[in-house]
N, CA and C atoms as a LAMMPS dump frame, in Angstrom:
ITEM: TIMESTEP
0
ITEM: NUMBER OF ATOMS
342
ITEM: BOX BOUNDS ff ff ff
-5.0000000000000000e+02 5.0000000000000000e+02
-5.0000000000000000e+02 5.0000000000000000e+02
-5.0000000000000000e+02 5.0000000000000000e+02
ITEM: ATOMS id mol type element x y z
1 1 1 N -410.143 -193.359 413.52
2 1 2 C -410.994 -194.193 414.473
3 1 3 C -410.912 -195.457 413.897
4 2 1 N -410.612 -196.491 414.843
5 2 2 C -410.848 -197.843 414.381
6 2 3 C -412.687 -198.125 414.469
7 3 1 N -412.979 -198.284 413.293
8 3 2 C -414.542 -198.56 413.127
9 3 3 C -414.779 -199.856 414.016
10 4 1 N -413.922 -200.778 413.98
11 4 2 C -414.335 -202.058 414.586
12 4 3 C -414.111 -201.746 416.231
13 5 1 N -413.357 -200.895 416.6
14 5 2 C -413.261 -200.457 418.286
15 5 3 C -414.649 -199.928 418.471
16 6 1 N -414.907 -198.564 417.576
17 6 2 C -416.218 -198.084 417.901
18 6 3 C -417.45 -198.94 417.788
19 7 1 N -417.411 -199.623 416.78
20 7 2 C -418.535 -200.728 416.709
21 7 3 C -418.695 -201.501 417.879
22 8 1 N -417.771 -202.218 418.424
23 8 2 C -417.659 -203.046 419.473
24 8 3 C -418.079 -202.244 420.791
25 9 1 N -417.667 -201.123 421.037
26 9 2 C -418.15 -200.241 422.13
27 9 3 C -419.691 -200.146 422.128
28 10 1 N -420.061 -199.296 420.877
29 10 2 C -421.398 -199.123 420.555
30 10 3 C -422.387 -200.081 421.161
31 11 1 N -421.941 -201.63 420.795
32 11 2 C -422.787 -202.705 420.908
33 11 3 C -423.17 -203.022 422.593
34 12 1 N -422.175 -202.304 423.308
35 12 2 C -422.303 -202.091 424.93
36 12 3 C -423.208 -201.404 425.503
37 13 1 N -423.599 -200.394 424.605
38 13 2 C -424.431 -199.035 425.118
39 13 3 C -425.9 -200.052 425.514
40 14 1 N -426.453 -199.739 426.61
41 14 2 C -427.681 -200.098 427.131
42 14 3 C -427.666 -201.522 427.573
43 15 1 N -426.619 -202.022 427.761
44 15 2 C -426.304 -203.231 428.01
45 15 3 C -425.772 -203.261 429.604
46 16 1 N -425.999 -204.377 430.672
47 16 2 C -425.397 -204.333 431.735
48 16 3 C -423.959 -203.734 431.887
49 17 1 N -423.424 -203.75 430.828
50 17 2 C -421.836 -203.062 430.884
51 17 3 C -421.807 -201.689 430.559
52 18 1 N -422.901 -201.186 430.407
53 18 2 C -422.693 -199.655 430.104
54 18 3 C -422.773 -198.756 431.27
55 19 1 N -421.357 -198.324 431.581
56 19 2 C -421.117 -197.525 432.475
57 19 3 C -420.243 -196.242 432.256
58 20 1 N -419.723 -195.919 433.213
59 20 2 C -418.868 -194.619 432.983
60 20 3 C -417.564 -194.918 432.166
61 21 1 N -417.098 -196.139 432.478
62 21 2 C -415.906 -196.398 431.621
63 21 3 C -416.07 -196.718 430.271
64 22 1 N -417.299 -197.414 429.82
65 22 2 C -417.641 -197.694 428.618
66 22 3 C -418.041 -196.014 427.795
67 23 1 N -418.533 -195.317 428.334
68 23 2 C -418.941 -193.898 427.799
69 23 3 C -417.549 -193.181 427.819
70 24 1 N -416.747 -193.483 428.503
71 24 2 C -415.588 -192.704 428.544
72 24 3 C -414.519 -193.109 427.47
73 25 1 N -414.662 -194.596 427.19
74 25 2 C -413.935 -195.078 426.029
75 25 3 C -414.559 -194.523 424.767
76 26 1 N -415.717 -194.683 424.89
77 26 2 C -416.711 -194.034 423.484
78 26 3 C -416.187 -192.517 423.187
79 27 1 N -416.105 -191.741 424.062
80 27 2 C -415.855 -190.314 424.141
81 27 3 C -414.342 -190.374 423.556
82 28 1 N -413.535 -191.233 423.777
83 28 2 C -412.09 -191.058 423.534
84 28 3 C -412.249 -191.586 422.1
85 29 1 N -412.735 -192.388 421.54
86 29 2 C -412.839 -192.858 420.199
87 29 3 C -413.226 -191.527 419.456
88 30 1 N -414.332 -191.115 419.793
89 30 2 C -414.926 -190.016 418.855
90 30 3 C -413.848 -188.75 418.956
91 31 1 N -413.259 -188.446 419.98
92 31 2 C -412.08 -187.588 420.067
93 31 3 C -411.304 -187.802 419.124
94 32 1 N -410.815 -189.055 419.181
95 32 2 C -409.597 -189.488 418.083
96 32 3 C -410.024 -189.103 416.693
97 33 1 N -411.376 -189.251 416.459
98 33 2 C -411.992 -188.959 415.043
99 33 3 C -412.215 -187.76 414.736
100 34 1 N -412.021 -186.903 415.636
101 34 2 C -412.299 -185.558 415.328
102 34 3 C -413.687 -185.098 415.692
103 35 1 N -414.501 -185.932 416.267
104 35 2 C -415.915 -185.69 416.342
105 35 3 C -416.262 -185.382 417.669
106 36 1 N -415.753 -183.919 418.183
107 36 2 C -415.88 -183.458 419.205
108 36 3 C -417.377 -183.341 420.147
109 37 1 N -418.181 -183.205 419.152
110 37 2 C -419.707 -182.901 419.525
111 37 3 C -420.042 -184.503 420.165
112 38 1 N -419.898 -185.498 419.32
113 38 2 C -420.243 -186.83 419.881
114 38 3 C -419.408 -187.107 420.867
115 39 1 N -417.993 -186.737 421.062
116 39 2 C -417.495 -187.085 421.89
117 39 3 C -417.828 -186.462 423.525
118 40 1 N -418.261 -185.436 423.522
119 40 2 C -418.97 -184.626 424.479
120 40 3 C -420.26 -185.345 425.063
121 41 1 N -420.851 -185.749 423.898
122 41 2 C -422.196 -186.433 424.457
123 41 3 C -421.624 -187.854 425.428
124 42 1 N -420.748 -188.311 425.025
125 42 2 C -420.164 -189.415 425.745
126 42 3 C -419.577 -189.243 427.268
127 43 1 N -418.947 -188.136 427.011
128 43 2 C -418.242 -187.598 428.373
129 43 3 C -419.314 -187.078 429.375
130 44 1 N -420.318 -186.701 428.683
131 44 2 C -421.664 -186.088 429.684
132 44 3 C -421.944 -187.318 430.304
133 45 1 N -422.302 -188.411 429.301
134 45 2 C -423.05 -189.641 429.938
135 45 3 C -421.95 -190.041 431.023
136 46 1 N -420.765 -190.23 430.888
137 46 2 C -419.86 -190.826 431.887
138 46 3 C -419.844 -189.955 433.139
139 47 1 N -419.851 -188.692 433.053
140 47 2 C -419.87 -188.207 434.316
141 47 3 C -421.51 -187.953 435.096
142 48 1 N -422.166 -188.527 434.418
143 48 2 C -423.655 -188.723 434.806
144 48 3 C -423.549 -189.955 435.589
145 49 1 N -422.993 -190.824 435.046
146 49 2 C -422.862 -192.171 435.723
147 49 3 C -421.691 -192.402 436.83
148 50 1 N -420.948 -191.533 436.877
149 50 2 C -419.932 -191.264 437.928
150 50 3 C -419.369 -190.085 438.192
151 51 1 N -420.08 -189.119 438.782
152 51 2 C -419.59 -187.709 438.938
153 51 3 C -418.26 -187.362 439.505
154 52 1 N -417.468 -188.527 439.941
155 52 2 C -416.335 -188.361 440.559
156 52 3 C -415.05 -188.807 439.738
157 53 1 N -415.537 -188.985 438.249
158 53 2 C -414.659 -189.525 437.34
159 53 3 C -413.615 -188.194 436.789
160 54 1 N -412.694 -187.974 437.404
161 54 2 C -411.845 -186.885 437.071
162 54 3 C -411.441 -186.667 435.607
163 55 1 N -410.942 -187.942 435.11
164 55 2 C -410.536 -187.947 433.606
165 55 3 C -411.519 -187.611 432.605
166 56 1 N -412.801 -188.126 433.072
167 56 2 C -413.889 -187.789 432.159
168 56 3 C -414.428 -186.256 432.104
169 57 1 N -414.238 -185.841 433.096
170 57 2 C -414.436 -184.197 433.238
171 57 3 C -413.684 -183.614 432.48
172 58 1 N -412.171 -184.04 432.684
173 58 2 C -411.235 -183.305 431.953
174 58 3 C -411.43 -183.432 430.26
175 59 1 N -411.665 -184.767 429.813
176 59 2 C -412.005 -184.701 428.388
177 59 3 C -413.297 -184.24 428.027
178 60 1 N -414.2 -184.016 428.954
179 60 2 C -415.463 -183.466 428.352
180 60 3 C -415.181 -181.903 428.492
181 61 1 N -414.398 -181.52 429.063
182 61 2 C -414.04 -179.999 428.903
183 61 3 C -413.42 -179.826 427.463
184 62 1 N -412.507 -180.508 427.311
185 62 2 C -411.537 -180.714 426.07
186 62 3 C -412.517 -180.725 424.712
187 63 1 N -413.38 -181.746 424.895
188 63 2 C -414.096 -181.967 423.818
189 63 3 C -415.247 -180.668 423.363
190 64 1 N -415.878 -180.396 424.503
191 64 2 C -416.734 -178.964 424.518
192 64 3 C -415.763 -177.849 423.775
193 65 1 N -414.445 -177.561 424.29
194 65 2 C -414.025 -176.594 423.824
195 65 3 C -413.36 -176.859 422.212
196 66 1 N -413.263 -178.038 421.903
197 66 2 C -413.05 -178.467 420.544
198 66 3 C -414.212 -178.254 419.49
199 67 1 N -415.342 -178.323 420.463
200 67 2 C -416.726 -178.257 419.511
201 67 3 C -417.006 -176.752 419.518
202 68 1 N -416.221 -175.843 420.085
203 68 2 C -416.757 -174.357 419.989
204 68 3 C -417.61 -173.869 421.125
205 69 1 N -417.65 -174.726 422.206
206 69 2 C -418.41 -174.25 423.157
207 69 3 C -417.742 -173.932 424.435
208 70 1 N -417.052 -172.869 424.422
209 70 2 C -416.163 -172.293 425.53
210 70 3 C -416.68 -172.135 426.948
211 71 1 N -417.806 -171.59 426.923
212 71 2 C -418.576 -171.466 428.227
213 71 3 C -418.875 -172.664 428.823
214 72 1 N -419.41 -173.826 428.036
215 72 2 C -419.782 -175.115 428.623
216 72 3 C -418.307 -176.049 429.053
217 73 1 N -417.252 -175.499 428.223
218 73 2 C -416.006 -176.226 428.595
219 73 3 C -415.553 -175.635 429.866
220 74 1 N -415.639 -174.186 429.973
221 74 2 C -415.088 -173.719 431.124
222 74 3 C -415.967 -174.347 432.586
223 75 1 N -417.123 -174.589 432.421
224 75 2 C -417.969 -174.961 433.391
225 75 3 C -417.726 -176.547 433.615
226 76 1 N -417.34 -177.203 432.659
227 76 2 C -416.708 -178.688 432.632
228 76 3 C -415.729 -178.661 433.421
229 77 1 N -414.655 -177.921 433.062
230 77 2 C -413.53 -177.841 433.969
231 77 3 C -413.431 -177.502 435.185
232 78 1 N -414.275 -176.45 435.445
233 78 2 C -414.263 -176.082 437.04
234 78 3 C -414.968 -177.116 437.775
235 79 1 N -415.91 -177.709 437.33
236 79 2 C -416.542 -178.793 438.223
237 79 3 C -415.324 -179.796 438.296
238 80 1 N -414.822 -180.184 437
239 80 2 C -413.666 -181.023 437.038
240 80 3 C -412.786 -181.208 438.148
241 81 1 N -412.238 -179.959 438.346
242 81 2 C -411.31 -179.177 439.208
243 81 3 C -411.84 -179.546 440.592
244 82 1 N -412.816 -179.282 440.934
245 82 2 C -413.538 -179.46 442.331
246 82 3 C -413.629 -180.86 442.527
247 83 1 N -414.158 -181.669 441.732
248 83 2 C -414.226 -183.149 441.727
249 83 3 C -412.416 -183.894 442.063
250 84 1 N -411.787 -183.242 441.071
251 84 2 C -410.358 -183.861 441.321
252 84 3 C -409.55 -183.578 442.637
253 85 1 N -409.861 -182.179 443.077
254 85 2 C -409.368 -181.731 444.271
255 85 3 C -409.881 -182.604 445.446
256 86 1 N -411.127 -182.835 445.401
257 86 2 C -412.091 -183.728 446.513
258 86 3 C -411.294 -184.972 446.623
259 87 1 N -410.862 -185.522 445.596
260 87 2 C -410.37 -187.091 445.455
261 87 3 C -409.071 -186.985 445.666
262 88 1 N -408.397 -185.795 445.793
263 88 2 C -406.967 -186.034 445.769
264 88 3 C -406.253 -186.21 444.498
265 89 1 N -406.917 -185.907 443.448
266 89 2 C -406.202 -186.123 442.194
267 89 3 C -405.588 -184.635 441.663
268 90 1 N -404.599 -184.478 442.366
269 90 2 C -404.042 -183.175 442.022
270 90 3 C -403.441 -182.798 440.66
271 91 1 N -402.885 -183.789 440.072
272 91 2 C -402.245 -183.665 438.664
273 91 3 C -403.752 -183.275 437.816
274 92 1 N -404.516 -184.099 437.813
275 92 2 C -405.686 -183.802 436.94
276 92 3 C -406.297 -182.258 437.185
277 93 1 N -406.243 -181.835 438.476
278 93 2 C -406.775 -180.498 438.94
279 93 3 C -405.949 -179.498 438.169
280 94 1 N -404.474 -180.129 438.283
281 94 2 C -403.417 -178.957 437.849
282 94 3 C -403.635 -178.698 436.457
283 95 1 N -403.787 -179.771 435.525
284 95 2 C -404.12 -179.892 434.038
285 95 3 C -405.298 -178.922 433.824
286 96 1 N -406.327 -179.189 434.498
287 96 2 C -407.61 -178.618 434.226
288 96 3 C -407.596 -177.063 434.271
289 97 1 N -406.8 -176.757 435.551
290 97 2 C -406.663 -175.371 435.732
291 97 3 C -405.809 -174.475 434.604
292 98 1 N -404.847 -175.422 433.944
293 98 2 C -404.131 -174.777 433.016
294 98 3 C -405.05 -174.548 431.567
295 99 1 N -405.986 -175.6 431.253
296 99 2 C -406.864 -175.249 430.213
297 99 3 C -407.887 -174.272 430.537
298 100 1 N -408.361 -174.077 431.85
299 100 2 C -409.145 -173.029 432.131
300 100 3 C -408.529 -171.699 431.923
301 101 1 N -407.337 -171.523 432.272
302 101 2 C -406.48 -170.523 432.002
303 101 3 C -406.358 -170.103 430.393
304 102 1 N -406.001 -171.035 429.787
305 102 2 C -406.05 -171.015 428.329
306 102 3 C -407.382 -170.363 427.705
307 103 1 N -408.603 -171.162 428.07
308 103 2 C -409.655 -170.869 427.579
309 103 3 C -410.116 -169.173 427.783
310 104 1 N -409.777 -168.928 429.126
311 104 2 C -410.281 -167.687 429.454
312 104 3 C -409.559 -166.496 428.866
313 105 1 N -408.296 -166.597 428.356
314 105 2 C -407.41 -165.947 427.545
315 105 3 C -407.933 -165.742 425.919
316 106 1 N -408.506 -166.94 425.645
317 106 2 C -408.752 -167.093 424.029
318 106 3 C -410.371 -166.447 424.03
319 107 1 N -411.012 -166.666 425.202
320 107 2 C -412.405 -166.277 425.036
321 107 3 C -412.927 -164.973 424.901
322 108 1 N -413.777 -164.169 424.228
323 108 2 C -414.122 -162.799 424.471
324 108 3 C -414.623 -162.62 425.623
325 109 1 N -414.744 -161.434 426.45
326 109 2 C -415.57 -161.281 427.709
327 109 3 C -416.868 -161.251 427.102
328 110 1 N -417.852 -161.602 428.282
329 110 2 C -419.32 -161.623 428.034
330 110 3 C -419.862 -160.41 427.561
331 111 1 N -420.717 -160.204 427.078
332 111 2 C -421.468 -158.576 426.845
333 111 3 C -422.001 -157.998 427.815
334 112 1 N -421.805 -156.794 428.077
335 112 2 C -422.218 -156.089 429.614
336 112 3 C -423.702 -156.336 429.608
337 113 1 N -424.208 -156.567 431
338 113 2 C -425.487 -156.667 431.146
339 113 3 C -426.181 -155.344 431.277
340 114 1 N -427.615 -155.442 430.524
341 114 2 C -428.187 -154.051 430.55
342 114 3 C -428.879 -153.677 432.101
């Protein structure tokens, strides 16, 4: 991770330039650094600021999966698929569907309800 890039982006948090794209960029920097949990927090902020940001939903799912939160990752991907399809962003939806299938295969089934 480029510390100067991350530092420069972090300086913009809380300023008028703090928006979905800034949080998406921060999330990307954290993902590059292997900081999946920190990345997920930034992608969460990005989709809160712009719920129709397909790429942020996709990377939110990825970062959650890398952080070991498969259930949350599946939920993020599913929301992202709905957003992407509504926007006509079919490639992003297709990619997220692939990630959902992979996660479903890798994740153990939930325990039976009592």
